[in-house]
N, C-alpha and C positions, 0 to 999 in steps of 0.2 A: 517455659515454652515460648520461644521467640515467635513461632507462627501464631499462637494465640494472642500474644501482645500486639502483633501487627494487625490482626483482625479486630481486636478491641479498639485500636487507634482509628482504623478505617470505618468501623461500623457502629461503635459505641456512641451513644448520645448522652451527653452530660445534661441532666435535668436540673441539678442544683449542686451545691458544694457537697451534698450528702448522697445524691442519687445518680447512678449510672444505669441507663437503659440499654440492655443487651438483648433485646427481643429478636434481632436477626441472627443471633448465635446460640442463645440458650433458653430463652423464656417464652418464645412464641413460635419461632422457626428454628429448626435444628439442621445444622450442616453435618451430614452423616460422616464425611471424611474427617473433618476436624474433630467430631465427637469420638470417632474410633481412635484417633491419635491421642486424644486426652485419656481415653480408657487404657491404651497401651502404656502411657506415661505413668498413670497411677499404678497399674499392674507391676510395672518395673520397680517403682519406688517401694512397693510393699511386698515384693516377691518373696522375701525371706521371712515373712510373718506367719505363715501357716494359716492364712485366711480360709475360712470355710463358708462364709456368707457375706454378701454385700448388703448394706441397708442404706436407704435414703428416705427423704420426705417427699410425699406427693406434692407437686408434680414436676417442677422444673429440674429437679435432680435426677429424674428417672433416666433420661437418655444417657448421660455420662456414667451413671451407676450401672446401667445395662452394659455399656461398652466395657467397663472395668470388669464386671462379672463375666462377660464373654471371654475376655482375655485371660482371666484367672480360672475359668472353667468352674465357677461356683454359682449357686443360686443367688438371685436378687430378690430382696424383700423391700417393699416400700411401705412406709407408715401412711396410713390413710388419714385424711383430714375430715372425713364425713362418715358418720355411722350409717350403715345400711340396715335393711331388715334382716340381712343374713350375717351381720357383724357378730363376732365372737363376744358374748357377754362377759367373758373373763379376759378380754384383751388387755394388754399392757397399755396404759393411757397416760398422757401428760398434756396439760393445758399450756399453750404457748401463745404469746402475742406475735403478730406478724407486722414488722415495720413497714413493708411495702404495701400490704393490704389494709393496714390500719385497723385490724380486728384481732380478737383472741379466738383461737380455735383449739380443738383437741386433736392431737395426733395419736394414732393407735396402731399397734402391731399385735396380731394374734399370737398367743403363746405357742401355737402349733408350728410357727415358722421361725422361732428363735429360742434356743435352749442353752442350758449351762455348758453343753458340750461344744458350743460354737465359739469360734474366734472371728469376730466381726470387724469388717472395715466399713466405716461410715463415709459415704461420698455425698457431696452436695454442690450446688452450683455457685452460690455466693454466700459469704459470711460478712455481716456488718456487726450488729450488736450481739448476735450469737444466741438469741432466745430459743429459736427452733433447734439449733445444734445442742444446746444444753439440755433441752427437753428430750431429744433423741438419745443423748448419752445417759440420761436418767433411766429411760426405758431399757436400754442395753444393760445397764448395771442391775436393774431390778430383775431382768430375765436370768441373770446369773452368767451370761455369756461374757467372754473376755473381749475388750475393745482393743483391736490391733492398732487402730489409728483413725485419723480423720483426714480425708482428702477433699480439698475444696478447689473449684476451678478458679474463682476470683476472691481474693481476700482484700477487704478494705482495711488497710493498716491504720487508718486514721480513726477507726471505730474500735471498740474494746473487745469485740467478740472472740477473735482468734487468740488474742493475748490471754483472755480469761480461761480459755480452754487449755492452752499450753500450761498455764499456772496450775491446772488440775493434774498435770503430769501426762496429758494426752499428746501423742505425737501428731502434729498438724503439718500436712504437706499441701502447699498452695501452688497452683500452676502459674498464676499471675498475681502479683502483690501490688496493689495500688496505694501509693503514698498520699495522693491528693487529687481532688477534683476542683480545686479552687480556680476561680476565674474561667470556668468552663473548659479547663485543660486537664487531660488525663496524664498524671505523672506516676510512673512506676517506681517501686522500691527496688533498689539494685542489690 
């Protein structure tokens, strides 16, 4: 998506050779028009997969996952990161480290919202080392649902996350692939 790449170049802040801050686009402020375009793009890329449900991880993936679910006319389910008093005690749960937050959290989805009859498309904002994505894929697999694929807005190609998921046989579609952040410069994979 050329529009997305343009906005990343204009608004992305390179914090280090490993970290790109996209708060103005994905992680703190959301551009509704750009988000809907991303949802249309994911819906088009996975249109032939028979998707019945979109899943994502709370919270930065929710906006793009919602746009995709809207375009595909299917429900959106997001994995919660915090247990509440009303949480399903039989929820599907996986413990995952968060690179950007520097903590380990549990992600969980109630069995009520994902079943063996589902064909699930997993959408997320950014993939670096892939811990959260692998955790979500484990939850999907344990639910008995079929994973149609994984759509990610930004893939950091210099990190192993997306590669390790592709090696599991999962179809990964990235809207923007970043080759490097070295020297404070954003370089895209062509």
